[in-house]
N, CA and C atoms of all chains as a GROMACS GRO file, in nm:
protein
  480
    1MET      N    1  -8.684   9.908   7.451
    1MET     CA    2  -8.601   9.785   7.363
    1MET      C    3  -8.526   9.822   7.265
    2LYS      N    4  -8.428   9.797   7.272
    2LYS     CA    5  -8.395   9.848   7.095
    2LYS      C    6  -8.334   9.739   6.984
    3ALA      N    7  -8.349   9.704   6.890
    3ALA     CA    8  -8.382   9.631   6.786
    3ALA      C    9  -8.276   9.691   6.660
    4THR      N   10  -8.173   9.583   6.626
    4THR     CA   11  -8.110   9.654   6.523
    4THR      C   12  -8.088   9.561   6.402
    5VAL      N   13  -8.106   9.580   6.250
    5VAL     CA   14  -8.125   9.537   6.193
    5VAL      C   15  -8.047   9.570   6.053
    6HIS      N   16  -7.955   9.479   6.024
    6HIS     CA   17  -7.909   9.455   5.878
    6HIS      C   18  -7.953   9.400   5.798
    7VAL      N   19  -7.978   9.482   5.678
    7VAL     CA   20  -7.993   9.424   5.555
    7VAL      C   21  -7.857   9.406   5.468
    8THR      N   22  -7.831   9.299   5.434
    8THR     CA   23  -7.734   9.294   5.293
    8THR      C   24  -7.783   9.236   5.150
    9LEU      N   25  -7.708   9.282   5.072
    9LEU     CA   26  -7.779   9.192   4.914
    9LEU      C   27  -7.665   9.058   4.937
   10LYS      N   28  -7.766   8.985   4.888
   10LYS     CA   29  -7.725   8.835   4.838
   10LYS      C   30  -7.578   8.820   4.759
   11THR      N   31  -7.568   8.742   4.795
   11THR     CA   32  -7.416   8.684   4.707
   11THR      C   33  -7.487   8.682   4.600
   12GLY      N   34  -7.382   8.738   4.475
   12GLY     CA   35  -7.467   8.702   4.346
   12GLY      C   36  -7.477   8.836   4.304
   13VAL      N   37  -7.559   8.895   4.411
   13VAL     CA   38  -7.667   9.025   4.334
   13VAL      C   39  -7.537   9.155   4.316
   14LEU      N   40  -7.564   9.205   4.198
   14LEU     CA   41  -7.477   9.305   4.182
   14LEU      C   42  -7.450   9.442   4.285
   15ASP      N   43  -7.378   9.468   4.315
   15ASP     CA   44  -7.390   9.589   4.398
   15ASP      C   45  -7.331   9.730   4.314
   16PRO      N   46  -7.377   9.795   4.283
   16PRO     CA   47  -7.314   9.943   4.242
   16PRO      C   48  -7.251  10.021   4.334
   17GLN      N   49  -7.324  10.042   4.474
   17GLN     CA   50  -7.259  10.143   4.536
   17GLN      C   51  -7.155  10.044   4.586
   18GLY      N   52  -7.147   9.944   4.658
   18GLY     CA   53  -6.986   9.863   4.668
   18GLY      C   54  -6.874   9.876   4.595
   19LYS      N   55  -6.911   9.855   4.447
   19LYS     CA   56  -6.816   9.879   4.378
   19LYS      C   57  -6.769  10.024   4.374
   20ALA      N   58  -6.878  10.120   4.377
   20ALA     CA   59  -6.804  10.276   4.376
   20ALA      C   60  -6.723  10.283   4.497
   21ILE      N   61  -6.742  10.252   4.609
   21ILE     CA   62  -6.645  10.250   4.736
   21ILE      C   63  -6.567  10.168   4.677
   22GLU      N   64  -6.533  10.055   4.665
   22GLU     CA   65  -6.410  10.008   4.603
   22GLU      C   66  -6.301  10.079   4.502
   23HIS      N   67  -6.386  10.181   4.377
   23HIS     CA   68  -6.302  10.229   4.309
   23HIS      C   69  -6.270  10.360   4.366
   24ALA      N   70  -6.364  10.432   4.446
   24ALA     CA   71  -6.308  10.535   4.525
   24ALA      C   72  -6.192  10.534   4.631
   25LEU      N   73  -6.206  10.433   4.685
   25LEU     CA   74  -6.064  10.373   4.796
   25LEU      C   75  -5.954  10.331   4.716
   26GLY      N   76  -5.975  10.285   4.610
   26GLY     CA   77  -5.872  10.274   4.510
   26GLY      C   78  -5.787  10.402   4.467
   27ASN      N   79  -5.886  10.456   4.432
   27ASN     CA   80  -5.837  10.595   4.402
   27ASN      C   81  -5.749  10.718   4.508
   28LEU      N   82  -5.841  10.679   4.631
   28LEU     CA   83  -5.749  10.748   4.728
   28LEU      C   84  -5.636  10.663   4.773
   29GLY      N   85  -5.580  10.559   4.716
   29GLY     CA   86  -5.446  10.514   4.704
   29GLY      C   87  -5.477  10.387   4.849
   30PHE      N   88  -5.595  10.361   4.915
   30PHE     CA   89  -5.619  10.222   4.983
   30PHE      C   90  -5.583  10.126   4.894
   31ASP      N   91  -5.486  10.059   4.888
   31ASP     CA   92  -5.460   9.942   4.800
   31ASP      C   93  -5.492   9.804   4.924
   32GLY      N   94  -5.557   9.738   4.809
   32GLY     CA   95  -5.561   9.589   4.906
   32GLY      C   96  -5.698   9.581   4.916
   33VAL      N   97  -5.791   9.633   4.906
   33VAL     CA   98  -5.948   9.619   4.955
   33VAL      C   99  -6.039   9.530   4.798
   34GLU      N  100  -6.015   9.429   4.874
   34GLU     CA  101  -6.013   9.310   4.768
   34GLU      C  102  -6.219   9.311   4.711
   35GLN      N  103  -6.291   9.337   4.826
   35GLN     CA  104  -6.447   9.416   4.764
   35GLN      C  105  -6.445   9.463   4.886
   36ALA      N  106  -6.576   9.555   4.834
   36ALA     CA  107  -6.639   9.622   4.953
   36ALA      C  108  -6.788   9.576   4.887
   37ARG      N  109  -6.894   9.542   5.003
   37ARG     CA  110  -7.035   9.566   4.982
   37ARG      C  111  -7.112   9.640   5.094
   38GLN      N  112  -7.191   9.737   5.045
   38GLN     CA  113  -7.274   9.795   5.104
   38GLN      C  114  -7.403   9.727   5.116
   39GLY      N  115  -7.441   9.765   5.283
   39GLY     CA  116  -7.587   9.729   5.311
   39GLY      C  117  -7.666   9.821   5.412
   40LYS      N  118  -7.765   9.775   5.463
   40LYS     CA  119  -7.826   9.898   5.547
   40LYS      C  120  -7.816   9.845   5.681
   41PHE      N  121  -7.852   9.949   5.756
   41PHE     CA  122  -7.828   9.938   5.904
   41PHE      C  123  -7.941  10.001   5.987
   42ILE      N  124  -8.018   9.924   6.035
   42ILE     CA  125  -8.133   9.952   6.068
   42ILE      C  126  -8.170   9.992   6.237
   43GLU      N  127  -8.189  10.112   6.290
   43GLU     CA  128  -8.179  10.070   6.472
   43GLU      C  129  -8.339  10.119   6.466
   44LEU      N  130  -8.438  10.020   6.578
   44LEU     CA  131  -8.556  10.041   6.595
   44LEU      C  132  -8.577  10.051   6.737
   45GLU      N  133  -8.643  10.156   6.821
   45GLU     CA  134  -8.691  10.164   6.969
   45GLU      C  135  -8.832  10.101   6.942
   46LEU      N  136  -8.814  10.032   7.040
   46LEU     CA  137  -8.966   9.964   7.024
   46LEU      C  138  -9.028   9.924   7.165
   47ALA      N  139  -9.170   9.932   7.185
   47ALA     CA  140  -9.218   9.954   7.324
   47ALA      C  141  -9.233   9.789   7.360
   48ASP      N  142  -9.188   9.708   7.272
   48ASP     CA  143  -9.191   9.591   7.337
   48ASP      C  144  -9.087   9.559   7.454
   49THR      N  145  -9.184   9.478   7.534
   49THR     CA  146  -9.061   9.413   7.671
   49THR      C  147  -8.974   9.273   7.684
   50ASP      N  148  -9.065   9.218   7.586
   50ASP     CA  149  -9.036   9.074   7.552
   50ASP      C  150  -8.949   9.015   7.440
   51VAL      N  151  -8.824   8.965   7.491
   51VAL     CA  152  -8.740   8.966   7.392
   51VAL      C  153  -8.790   8.850   7.292
   52ASP      N  154  -8.834   8.775   7.271
   52ASP     CA  155  -8.884   8.666   7.194
   52ASP      C  156  -8.993   8.776   7.115
   53THR      N  157  -9.065   8.792   7.167
   53THR     CA  158  -9.196   8.864   7.074
   53THR      C  159  -9.131   8.958   7.001
   54ALA      N  160  -9.046   9.060   7.029
   54ALA     CA  161  -8.984   9.160   6.976
   54ALA      C  162  -8.920   9.087   6.860
   55ARG      N  163  -8.852   9.013   6.866
   55ARG     CA  164  -8.781   8.911   6.764
   55ARG      C  165  -8.851   8.890   6.671
   56ALA      N  166  -8.969   8.858   6.706
   56ALA     CA  167  -9.058   8.800   6.608
   56ALA      C  168  -9.115   8.896   6.533
   57ARG      N  169  -9.154   9.018   6.630
   57ARG     CA  170  -9.200   9.110   6.522
   57ARG      C  171  -9.126   9.206   6.428
   58VAL      N  172  -8.965   9.195   6.461
   58VAL     CA  173  -8.911   9.254   6.388
   58VAL      C  174  -8.852   9.134   6.251
   59THR      N  175  -8.874   9.056   6.256
   59THR     CA  176  -8.850   8.992   6.154
   59THR      C  177  -8.986   9.014   6.065
   60ASP      N  178  -9.102   8.974   6.141
   60ASP     CA  179  -9.210   9.032   6.025
   60ASP      C  180  -9.182   9.168   5.956
   61MET      N  181  -9.132   9.272   6.027
   61MET     CA  182  -9.075   9.368   5.961
   61MET      C  183  -8.986   9.349   5.874
   62CYS      N  184  -8.902   9.298   5.863
   62CYS     CA  185  -8.814   9.248   5.744
   62CYS      C  186  -8.900   9.227   5.659
   63GLU      N  187  -8.966   9.093   5.678
   63GLU     CA  188  -9.004   9.011   5.589
   63GLU      C  189  -9.129   9.115   5.478
   64LYS      N  190  -9.183   9.187   5.546
   64LYS     CA  191  -9.254   9.279   5.498
   64LYS      C  192  -9.244   9.429   5.418
   65LEU      N  193  -9.133   9.466   5.496
   65LEU     CA  194  -9.114   9.584   5.469
   65LEU      C  195  -8.968   9.654   5.434
   66LEU      N  196  -8.900   9.598   5.544
   66LEU     CA  197  -8.759   9.637   5.599
   66LEU      C  198  -8.660   9.574   5.482
   67ALA      N  199  -8.675   9.441   5.453
   67ALA     CA  200  -8.573   9.379   5.300
   67ALA      C  201  -8.653   9.349   5.202
   68ASN      N  202  -8.579   9.341   5.112
   68ASN     CA  203  -8.639   9.282   4.963
   68ASN      C  204  -8.617   9.142   4.958
   69THR      N  205  -8.641   8.994   5.032
   69THR     CA  206  -8.628   8.917   5.030
   69THR      C  207  -8.578   8.843   4.896
   70VAL      N  208  -8.591   8.894   4.784
   70VAL     CA  209  -8.552   8.824   4.691
   70VAL      C  210  -8.411   8.837   4.636
   71ILE      N  211  -8.360   8.965   4.692
   71ILE     CA  212  -8.211   8.989   4.650
   71ILE      C  213  -8.157   9.025   4.809
   72GLU      N  214  -8.203   9.014   4.880
   72GLU     CA  215  -8.161   9.075   5.017
   72GLU      C  216  -8.125   9.012   5.146
   73ASN      N  217  -8.078   8.968   5.209
   73ASN     CA  218  -8.096   8.889   5.323
   73ASN      C  219  -8.082   8.958   5.487
   74TYR      N  220  -8.132   8.928   5.581
   74TYR     CA  221  -8.152   9.039   5.706
   74TYR      C  222  -8.112   8.962   5.826
   75SER      N  223  -8.076   9.018   5.922
   75SER     CA  224  -8.026   8.947   6.054
   75SER      C  225  -8.102   9.087   6.137
   76VAL      N  226  -8.164   8.990   6.263
   76VAL     CA  227  -8.212   9.073   6.350
   76VAL      C  228  -8.142   9.080   6.503
   77GLN      N  229  -8.088   9.169   6.561
   77GLN     CA  230  -8.051   9.186   6.708
   77GLN      C  231  -8.120   9.248   6.792
   78ILE      N  232  -8.144   9.189   6.917
   78ILE     CA  233  -8.219   9.303   6.996
   78ILE      C  234  -8.174   9.270   7.124
   79GLU      N  235  -8.152   9.439   7.187
   79GLU     CA  236  -8.065   9.442   7.267
   79GLU      C  237  -8.135   9.457   7.364
   80THR      N  238  -8.110   9.412   7.486
   80THR     CA  239  -8.243   9.431   7.620
   80THR      C  240  -8.172   9.563   7.701
   81MET      N  241  -5.867   8.942   5.534
   81MET     CA  242  -5.937   8.978   5.665
   81MET      C  243  -6.055   9.070   5.635
   82LYS      N  244  -6.199   9.042   5.736
   82LYS     CA  245  -6.280   9.140   5.706
   82LYS      C  246  -6.309   9.229   5.771
   83ALA      N  247  -6.337   9.333   5.728
   83ALA     CA  248  -6.401   9.452   5.802
   83ALA      C  249  -6.525   9.507   5.830
   84THR      N  250  -6.628   9.540   5.919
   84THR     CA  251  -6.728   9.572   5.916
   84THR      C  252  -6.758   9.736   5.938
   85VAL      N  253  -6.779   9.809   5.870
   85VAL     CA  254  -6.804   9.932   5.921
   85VAL      C  255  -6.975   9.989   5.927
   86HIS      N  256  -6.981  10.067   6.068
   86HIS     CA  257  -7.158  10.094   6.032
   86HIS      C  258  -7.121  10.239   6.054
   87VAL      N  259  -7.210  10.312   6.000
   87VAL     CA  260  -7.206  10.469   5.970
   87VAL      C  261  -7.348  10.501   6.004
   88THR      N  262  -7.365  10.569   6.098
   88THR     CA  263  -7.494  10.624   6.144
   88THR      C  264  -7.501  10.783   6.151
   89LEU      N  265  -7.600  10.821   6.148
   89LEU     CA  266  -7.597  10.979   6.156
   89LEU      C  267  -7.598  10.998   6.282
   90LYS      N  268  -7.568  11.140   6.324
   90LYS     CA  269  -7.539  11.198   6.469
   90LYS      C  270  -7.661  11.242   6.538
   91THR      N  271  -7.632  11.179   6.648
   91THR     CA  272  -7.799  11.206   6.752
   91THR      C  273  -7.843  11.387   6.739
   92GLY      N  274  -7.937  11.421   6.679
   92GLY     CA  275  -8.006  11.542   6.628
   92GLY      C  276  -8.007  11.557   6.516
   93VAL      N  277  -7.938  11.476   6.438
   93VAL     CA  278  -7.961  11.526   6.272
   93VAL      C  279  -8.070  11.471   6.194
   94LEU      N  280  -8.119  11.513   6.152
   94LEU     CA  281  -8.267  11.470   6.075
   94LEU      C  282  -8.236  11.380   6.008
   95ASP      N  283  -8.354  11.244   5.999
   95ASP     CA  284  -8.307  11.129   5.955
   95ASP      C  285  -8.412  11.110   5.884
   96PRO      N  286  -8.463  11.157   5.750
   96PRO     CA  287  -8.559  11.115   5.690
   96PRO      C  288  -8.603  10.988   5.616
   97GLN      N  289  -8.537  10.915   5.582
   97GLN     CA  290  -8.547  10.733   5.581
   97GLN      C  291  -8.568  10.684   5.720
   98GLY      N  292  -8.528  10.731   5.840
   98GLY     CA  293  -8.613  10.683   5.942
   98GLY      C  294  -8.705  10.714   5.928
   99LYS      N  295  -8.756  10.805   5.941
   99LYS     CA  296  -8.889  10.879   5.967
   99LYS      C  297  -8.982  10.798   5.864
  100ALA      N  298  -8.947  10.805   5.738
  100ALA     CA  299  -9.010  10.713   5.639
  100ALA      C  300  -9.065  10.587   5.664
  101ILE      N  301  -8.968  10.476   5.748
  101ILE     CA  302  -8.974  10.357   5.795
  101ILE      C  303  -9.062  10.348   5.924
  102GLU      N  304  -9.040  10.448   6.011
  102GLU     CA  305  -9.161  10.434   6.123
  102GLU      C  306  -9.276  10.467   6.027
  103HIS      N  307  -9.324  10.573   5.967
  103HIS     CA  308  -9.464  10.586   5.919
  103HIS      C  309  -9.482  10.472   5.829
  104ALA      N  310  -9.418  10.383   5.775
  104ALA     CA  311  -9.449  10.299   5.710
  104ALA      C  312  -9.479  10.178   5.804
  105LEU      N  313  -9.416  10.162   5.884
  105LEU     CA  314  -9.410  10.037   5.956
  105LEU      C  315  -9.601  10.074   6.059
  106GLY      N  316  -9.584  10.218   6.114
  106GLY     CA  317  -9.733  10.246   6.169
  106GLY      C  318  -9.860  10.165   6.093
  107ASN      N  319  -9.838  10.235   5.933
  107ASN     CA  320  -9.939  10.204   5.810
  107ASN      C  321  -9.929  10.048   5.823
  108LEU      N  322  -9.850   9.981   5.816
  108LEU     CA  323  -9.903   9.840   5.819
  108LEU      C  324  -9.964   9.809   5.959
  109GLY      N  325  -9.948   9.834   6.047
  109GLY     CA  326  -9.977   9.756   6.168
  109GLY      C  327  -9.922   9.766   6.273
  110PHE      N  328  -9.767   9.809   6.271
  110PHE     CA  329  -9.679   9.779   6.355
  110PHE      C  330  -9.690   9.852   6.442
  111ASP      N  331  -9.725   9.855   6.564
  111ASP     CA  332  -9.706   9.950   6.653
  111ASP      C  333  -9.636   9.968   6.758
  112GLY      N  334  -9.598  10.070   6.843
  112GLY     CA  335  -9.522  10.076   6.946
  112GLY      C  336  -9.338  10.066   6.890
  113VAL      N  337  -9.336  10.138   6.744
  113VAL     CA  338  -9.190  10.170   6.694
  113VAL      C  339  -9.190  10.287   6.729
  114GLU      N  340  -9.120  10.351   6.812
  114GLU     CA  341  -9.064  10.447   6.913
  114GLU      C  342  -9.019  10.554   6.803
  115GLN      N  343  -8.935  10.483   6.760
  115GLN     CA  344  -8.783  10.562   6.682
  115GLN      C  345  -8.725  10.464   6.583
  116ALA      N  346  -8.715  10.511   6.448
  116ALA     CA  347  -8.605  10.415   6.353
  116ALA      C  348  -8.536  10.524   6.294
  117ARG      N  349  -8.394  10.481   6.285
  117ARG     CA  350  -8.295  10.547   6.232
  117ARG      C  351  -8.230  10.449   6.156
  118GLN      N  352  -8.181  10.489   6.014
  118GLN     CA  353  -8.081  10.405   5.914
  118GLN      C  354  -7.997  10.464   5.877
  119GLY      N  355  -7.908  10.336   5.908
  119GLY     CA  356  -7.782  10.434   5.884
  119GLY      C  357  -7.676  10.310   5.773
  120LYS      N  358  -7.596  10.320   5.722
  120LYS     CA  359  -7.511  10.213   5.668
  120LYS      C  360  -7.427  10.102   5.688
  121PHE      N  361  -7.403  10.000   5.652
  121PHE     CA  362  -7.296   9.917   5.667
  121PHE      C  363  -7.223   9.822   5.568
  122ILE      N  364  -7.114   9.798   5.587
  122ILE     CA  365  -7.041   9.850   5.491
  122ILE      C  366  -6.942   9.734   5.494
  123GLU      N  367  -6.904   9.639   5.404
  123GLU     CA  368  -6.818   9.508   5.431
  123GLU      C  369  -6.716   9.542   5.350
  124LEU      N  370  -6.593   9.485   5.419
  124LEU     CA  371  -6.515   9.518   5.333
  124LEU      C  372  -6.385   9.401   5.307
  125GLU      N  373  -6.325   9.345   5.259
  125GLU     CA  374  -6.262   9.259   5.210
  125GLU      C  375  -6.111   9.310   5.221
  126LEU      N  376  -6.031   9.265   5.310
  126LEU     CA  377  -5.924   9.368   5.290
  126LEU      C  378  -5.734   9.204   5.272
  127ALA      N  379  -5.671   9.270   5.215
  127ALA     CA  380  -5.548   9.212   5.192
  127ALA      C  381  -5.452   9.198   5.322
  128ASP      N  382  -5.503   9.282   5.430
  128ASP     CA  383  -5.422   9.297   5.527
  128ASP      C  384  -5.406   9.183   5.628
  129THR      N  385  -5.280   9.147   5.681
  129THR     CA  386  -5.276   9.071   5.775
  129THR      C  387  -5.307   9.081   5.925
  130ASP      N  388  -5.240   9.204   5.933
  130ASP     CA  389  -5.229   9.258   6.069
  130ASP      C  390  -5.341   9.339   6.139
  131VAL      N  391  -5.401   9.293   6.218
  131VAL     CA  392  -5.557   9.378   6.285
  131VAL      C  393  -5.546   9.475   6.303
  132ASP      N  394  -5.435   9.520   6.382
  132ASP     CA  395  -5.394   9.687   6.429
  132ASP      C  396  -5.387   9.759   6.296
  133THR      N  397  -5.329   9.733   6.191
  133THR     CA  398  -5.319   9.804   6.073
  133THR      C  399  -5.419   9.806   6.025
  134ALA      N  400  -5.463   9.716   6.003
  134ALA     CA  401  -5.613   9.655   5.901
  134ALA      C  402  -5.704   9.809   5.970
  135ARG      N  403  -5.732   9.814   6.084
  135ARG     CA  404  -5.790   9.893   6.216
  135ARG      C  405  -5.774  10.029   6.169
  136ALA      N  406  -5.660  10.091   6.180
  136ALA     CA  407  -5.601  10.232   6.120
  136ALA      C  408  -5.659  10.255   6.001
  137ARG      N  409  -5.615  10.125   5.883
  137ARG     CA  410  -5.632  10.178   5.764
  137ARG      C  411  -5.787  10.191   5.742
  138VAL      N  412  -5.881  10.139   5.825
  138VAL     CA  413  -6.011  10.147   5.772
  138VAL      C  414  -6.082  10.259   5.858
  139THR      N  415  -6.009  10.301   5.948
  139THR     CA  416  -6.040  10.407   6.025
  139THR      C  417  -6.036  10.560   5.928
  140ASP      N  418  -5.897  10.560   5.858
  140ASP     CA  419  -5.890  10.646   5.779
  140ASP      C  420  -5.990  10.662   5.651
  141MET      N  421  -5.994  10.511   5.648
  141MET     CA  422  -6.083  10.492   5.488
  141MET      C  423  -6.220  10.596   5.509
  142CYS      N  424  -6.298  10.554   5.664
  142CYS     CA  425  -6.413  10.625   5.702
  142CYS      C  426  -6.360  10.774   5.735
  143GLU      N  427  -6.269  10.803   5.781
  143GLU     CA  428  -6.264  10.981   5.805
  143GLU      C  429  -6.250  11.030   5.626
  144LYS      N  430  -6.164  10.967   5.519
  144LYS     CA  431  -6.195  11.024   5.414
  144LYS      C  432  -6.274  11.035   5.386
  145LEU      N  433  -6.349  10.886   5.348
  145LEU     CA  434  -6.449  10.870   5.217
  145LEU      C  435  -6.608  10.797   5.242
  146LEU      N  436  -6.602  10.707   5.385
  146LEU     CA  437  -6.720  10.650   5.420
  146LEU      C  438  -6.817  10.720   5.511
  147ALA      N  439  -6.783  10.766   5.599
  147ALA     CA  440  -6.845  10.866   5.696
  147ALA      C  441  -6.833  11.019   5.598
  148ASN      N  442  -6.932  11.084   5.646
  148ASN     CA  443  -6.935  11.261   5.635
  148ASN      C  444  -6.943  11.299   5.792
  149THR      N  445  -6.792  11.305   5.877
  149THR     CA  446  -6.785  11.302   5.986
  149THR      C  447  -6.869  11.429   6.050
  150VAL      N  448  -6.928  11.513   5.953
  150VAL     CA  449  -6.975  11.622   6.043
  150VAL      C  450  -7.125  11.598   6.080
  151ILE      N  451  -7.166  11.514   5.996
  151ILE     CA  452  -7.293  11.453   6.045
  151ILE      C  453  -7.329  11.303   6.056
  152GLU      N  454  -7.194  11.263   6.072
  152GLU     CA  455  -7.229  11.138   6.039
  152GLU      C  456  -7.125  11.018   6.178
  153ASN      N  457  -7.151  10.899   6.262
  153ASN     CA  458  -7.042  10.864   6.324
  153ASN      C  459  -7.051  10.714   6.219
  154TYR      N  460  -6.921  10.672   6.292
  154TYR     CA  461  -6.898  10.544   6.249
  154TYR      C  462  -6.833  10.447   6.348
  155SER      N  463  -6.833  10.320   6.330
  155SER     CA  464  -6.787  10.234   6.376
  155SER      C  465  -6.703  10.127   6.321
  156VAL      N  466  -6.585  10.094   6.369
  156VAL     CA  467  -6.515   9.967   6.272
  156VAL      C  468  -6.489   9.855   6.343
  157GLN      N  469  -6.561   9.760   6.283
  157GLN     CA  470  -6.501   9.616   6.326
  157GLN      C  471  -6.416   9.533   6.260
  158ILE      N  472  -6.302   9.464   6.318
  158ILE     CA  473  -6.207   9.388   6.226
  158ILE      C  474  -6.269   9.200   6.272
  159GLU      N  475  -6.241   9.133   6.141
  159GLU     CA  476  -6.298   9.004   6.188
  159GLU      C  477  -6.152   8.937   6.133
  160THR      N  478  -6.095   8.858   6.245
  160THR     CA  479  -6.009   8.766   6.189
  160THR      C  480  -6.036   8.663   6.125
   0.00000   0.00000   0.00000
């Protein structure tokens, strides 16, 4: 079973990587990029067979390791 | 208009961050994580109003800046 996790910075948290992308795109001539934010995308291959169990486990992984919940949001998708 | 880009390492390219996640999850007692791969997730806020134009421009951004196409794949989603 495959799980994907998106970890993004919370609104209001400074995102230097995103700012760097904005500036670099501007320098390359790409106009009209009003905002860029960069997050992490994690793909997990799990041995679990039950969707609800897998979702609960991956949420737990996010809370404990994958995301810093003080400054980051996360979302979990399970693909069967 | 919002565009999201996923940049992932190509199959076969060594992913030390993914390996670190695998080991850390194992050390935390999360069994059954067979593989972890980490990629980037980029959210762009664009001034474009046409979906096809936006998609073409973001694809161009990926080719020129956001992804290293030698070792990375990318996918572009446009949200209207």
